[in-house]
N, C-alpha and C positions, 0 to 999 in steps of 0.2 A: 333708296339709299337711306340707311338709318341715321337719325340725328345724333350727333355727338357734340356735347357741350363740355366746357371746362371752366373752372372757377378757382381762383386762389383764395384759400381760407387761412385765417389764423386759427389756433386751437379753440379759442373762445367763440369765434364766429361759427366754426364748424359745428360745435356742440350746441350752440344757440339756435342755429337755423335747421339742422338736420337731425333725423333719427336714423341710426345705423343698425341694420339687421344683418346678423351673420347667418346666412342660410344653412340649414342642416346638412346640405350636401358639400359644404366647404370644409377644408382642412380645419381641424380644431386648434385651439390655442396651444402652441408648442414652445413659446419662448421660455428660457430659463433665466436664472439670475445673471448669467453672463451677458445675454443680449439686452436685458433690461438695464443693467448697470451701464453698459456701453452707451445706450441711447441717452440716459440721464446725464452721464459724464460729458457726452458731446454737447448737450444743451448747456450744462453748467460752464464748460470751457468757453463756449461761444459767447455766453452772457458776459463773461469777464473781459472779452476783447471786442465786442460787437460795436460799441459806441452807438447803440440804437439801431443798428442794421438788422435786417431780418435773417433768420436762420432757416434755410430750406431743408426739409426732411424727406422730399421725394414726392411721389405721386400716389394717389388713392383712386382705385377704379371701382365704380359703382354702377348699379342699374336701378332705375326707378322702381319702387316697391308698390304695394297694393294701396297705400295711403299717401296722401300729399305730404311731401318733404320727408318721406320714409325711403331709404335706399338700401338695397341688398348689396353687401360688400363683396366684390369679386377678388380684389387684390388690395392688401393694406390692412387686413384685420389684425395682424399681430401688433402693429403700431397703434392702431385705433383702440384696441382693447387695453393696451398698456397705458395709453393716455387716459382712458376712462377710469381705470383703477387708480391712476395717479390723482385724478380729480376727486375720487372718493376719499383717498388718504389726505389730500389737502383740505377737503371740507372738514374732516375730523380735526385736523390740526388748527383750523381757523374757528373752532367752536367759540361762540360768543363774540365774534368779530364781524364787521360788515362783509368781509369776503365770503363768509359762510353762505349767506343768502344768495349771492351771485353765483357761486359754484353750484349750489343746490339746483339752480335753474338750468345749469349745463348738464346735470346728471339725469334729471327726469322732469316730466311735465304732466300735469293733470288737466283733463278737459271733460266737458259734458258730452254724453252720447245723445242721440236723437230722443231717447226715452228719458233723458234728464239724469241718468246715472253718472257718477264720477268715475273715470278710469285714469290710470296713470301709466304712461309709457316711459321706459328707460330710453335715454338718448343712445345707448348701445345695448343691443339685446342679442346675445348668441343663442341660436336655436338648436344647436346640437345637444346631444343627450344630457339632460339635467343641468346644462350650463346656464340656461335662463333662470332656473330656480336659484342656483348658487349666486348669480349676479344680483337678483332681486333681494336676496337675503343680505348680501354685503351692503347694498344701498340702504335697506330698511334699518339694519342694525346700527350703522354709523359708529362702529366700535373699532377697537384695536384688533390686529390680526388674530391673536390668541383666542380671545373670547368669541370672535366671529367664527373661527373654524370650529370651536367647540359647540356653538349654537347650531351651526349647519349640520354637524354630525348628530346632535341630539334630536334634530327634527327628522332624521331618517334618511337624509340624502347621503348616499355612499360617495366617499371621496376616492377617485381613481383617475389615473391618466390625466387628461386635459383639465378635469375639475381640480385636481391637486395643483396643476400648473397655474390655474386662476388664483387659488388661495395662496400659493407660494409667491406669485407675482404681487399680490396685494401686500404680503409681508415684506417683500423686497423693496417696494416703493416707499412703504412706511419707514423701513430701516434707513433708506437712503436719505429721506427728508430729515429724520432724527439725527443722523450722523453729520450731514452737511449743512443743515439749516435749522439748528436748534434755537438760534436767536430769532425772535419774531420779526425783527426788522429785515434780516437777511431772507427769511422765508417770504416776506412780502415782495422783496426784489425779485426773487425767483419766480413767484407767481406772476408778477408784472411782465417779465420777459416771456414766460411760457404762454401766457394768454394773448400777448400782443405781437410777439416777434417770431415765434415758431410757426412756420407756414408750410402748407403743402398745396399741390395742385390736385383738384378733384375732377376727374373725367367721368362723365355720365353718358351712358347709351343703353340700348336695349340689351337684355341679358345674353342673347346669342352673339351679338357683336362684341360685348364686353368679354365673353369667354374667349373669343378669337383674339382680341387684343391681348388678353392675359397670356395666351399661348405664345404670341409673338414676342412679348416682353421677356418671357421666361424660357424661350426656346433653347437657350444654352444652359438651362438648369440653374440660373442665378437664384439662390435662396430656396430652391425647391429641389427635391430629388426626383428621379425619373418615375417613381411610383405616383407621386403627386401630379406630375405633369401628364402621365398617361391617364389618370383619373379625369383631369380637366379635359384632355383631348376627347375622351369618350362622351363627356357631357356636351361637347359641341356637336355631337352626332345625333343627339336625341332631342325630342320636343320638350318644352318646359314642363308639360304636365306628366312627363315620364321621369322627371328628376328624382322623385321619391323612390320609385322602383329601382332605378339605377343606383341610387345611394344605398338602398338596402342590400342590393346584390353585391355591391362593392365591399360592404362590411363582411360579407361571407368570404372575402379574400383576405382582407387585412386582419379581421378579428381573430380567426384561428391561428394565423401566423404569429400574431402578437402574444396570444395566450400560450403558445408553445415556445415562446422566446426564440423564434426563428426570424432571421433577417429577411424582410420583404424583398430587398434588392437582390440578395443572393438567389432567392427563389425565382425572381423574374429573369435573371440571367439563365438559370438552368431551364426554365420554361421555354425561353426562346431557342436555346441550342438544341433542346429535345424535340421541338415541334416544327421548326422552320429551318430553311437553308440560310446559313449566315455567310454573307459574302465579305466577311472581314478576314484578315490574315489568320490562318490556321483554324478557321471556323469558330473562333472564340470571340465573344463580345464582352467588353469590360462594362462596369457599371456606368461609367460616364458616356458610353456609346449607346446605351439602351434606347434613350428617347430619340436619338438620331436615326436609329434603325427603324423604329415605329413610324416616324414621319416620312421616311423615304417612300415615294409613290408606289414603287413596285412591291415593297413590303406591306404597305397599307392595303393594297389590292389582295395580297396573299392572305393577310389576316382577316380581311373583310369586316373590320370593325366599323367602317364607314357605312356599309349597307346592312350589316347584321350586328350591331353593337351588343345586343343582349346575348346573342349566341356566342359572341367572342368572350364576353365576361363569364358565361357559363362554362366555357372551355377552360378558362383560368381557374374557376372555382373547382372544377373536377381535378385539375392538376394539383391544386393545393391539397385536396383530400388525399390524393395518391402520395404526394410529397411528404405529408405528415405521417401517413401510414408507414412509408419506408423509413422515416426518421426514427420510428419506434420499433423497427424490426418486424413489421407486419407486411403481409403480401399485398398484391394488387386488388384483392377483394376486401381489404381492411381487417382480415382475420389473422390470428396467430399463424406464423409461417416459419417453420424450422430453417429452411434454406436462407431466408432473409435474415433471420435472427443471427445465424452463424456468419453471414456475410458482414453484418454490422459489427459483430464481435471481432472478426478477423481484421477488419479494416481499421477499427478504432477511430482515431481522430481524422483519418483520411477517408472515412466513409462518404463524406459529402461529395467527393470527386465522382462517385458513381451515380449521383442523382440524374445526370443528363441521360445516361444509358437507361436507367430504370424508368424514368419518365417517358422515354422514347418507346419502350416496350410495355408500358403500363396497361395498354388496352388489349394485350394478347390474352387468349383464354388462359385460365389459371394453370393448367398443366404445362403449357408452353412457357409461360412466365416463370414458373418454378424451375423448368429445365434450363432456361436462360441463366437464372441465378446459380444453379448448380455448376454450369460451365464457368461462370465467373469465379466460383469457389475453386474449381479445378485449376484455373489459371493462376490464382493467387497462391494456392497451395503448392503448385508445381514450380512456378518461376518467380513468385513474389517474395518479399522479404519474410524472414521468420516472424512468428507471431507469439512472442513471449513463451515459447516452448510448447504452445498448444497446437494440436493437430485436429483436423476434421475427419471424421469417419464417414466414408461414402458407402451407403447400403441401399440396394434396390433403386439406384438412380437418384436417391435423395441424400442430402447432407444430414448426417446425424449430429447429435449434440457434442459439444466439446468435452474432452476428458481431462 
């Protein structure tokens, strides 16, 4: 039976006693100005009416890390990362005041190695792509958002995706403090409430149990979409020393879809309907039903992700490759394909409706696949709606170019 411990922390206690590591297999920082502003507004509103009472912000789920008092964050990293960036902004605002030294100790800590060298660990260290470097630079520079972003860009770190989110979040918390607490006395009051009265429950257990708890908490998709939940579900099926491989394989799914500006959830719907029997009404699965479908025992056995997680992921990767080929009018071999190109042109914006059928026949030999597409063209040309006055010429069993 795995040991599960829980402890209530204030913000200052948490960052005083704990080092939080965001593992590279976790979801990256995705909060926008909207979520950050809402969190800070809730704290500010509560401060005004609390009369010294605590403000509970929920639960954080962690697993003990490789070093003492270091924890891998399984759930709660969006809030923890936001609070860490808020600490960085408040330290800058308190320059030259006693609060600066205290907050500095909540941001990082230096210690001696067995060899006598001095090392410094951040109290929150995101380990996904380049995020650790960005966070270290924010801490080291201790500057306003504009110069900080420029310095990070000048040192060669490319800003994209979640890295932009981190820098934007740093700018958002700075702007919030400047707008709402420009007066030093009011800023001190906010800091006093934040450090002493904003509390959360930290639950700690081994990583396997933590992932299962995370799945249970989020089984209805609260705060996460089915793609994130499926990723977590797969991590519960593999050993911890296989996390890096699974993380890298998963990027082969999400990376190409994001690069092509394709919606991952739409792909996941089409993948399911093309590859498995859907026992929902009309054989159609909605986005909010995807995770429920995967966690059904019969469907789990059908997919075999429990016994063969890497084979299952590979199947999704191959479907992504076909999906993106079809989206650009190429065939099931990834090469230029006249029938497919014509099908895409004829369907226009409705082409996505054909993904289920195309993915279902994607593994046919190329001649059979092409013949299937030709039949689809015949149906569209014969009984489908007109297509902007353009017609398809059928020659030698293949669709010719539009005239």
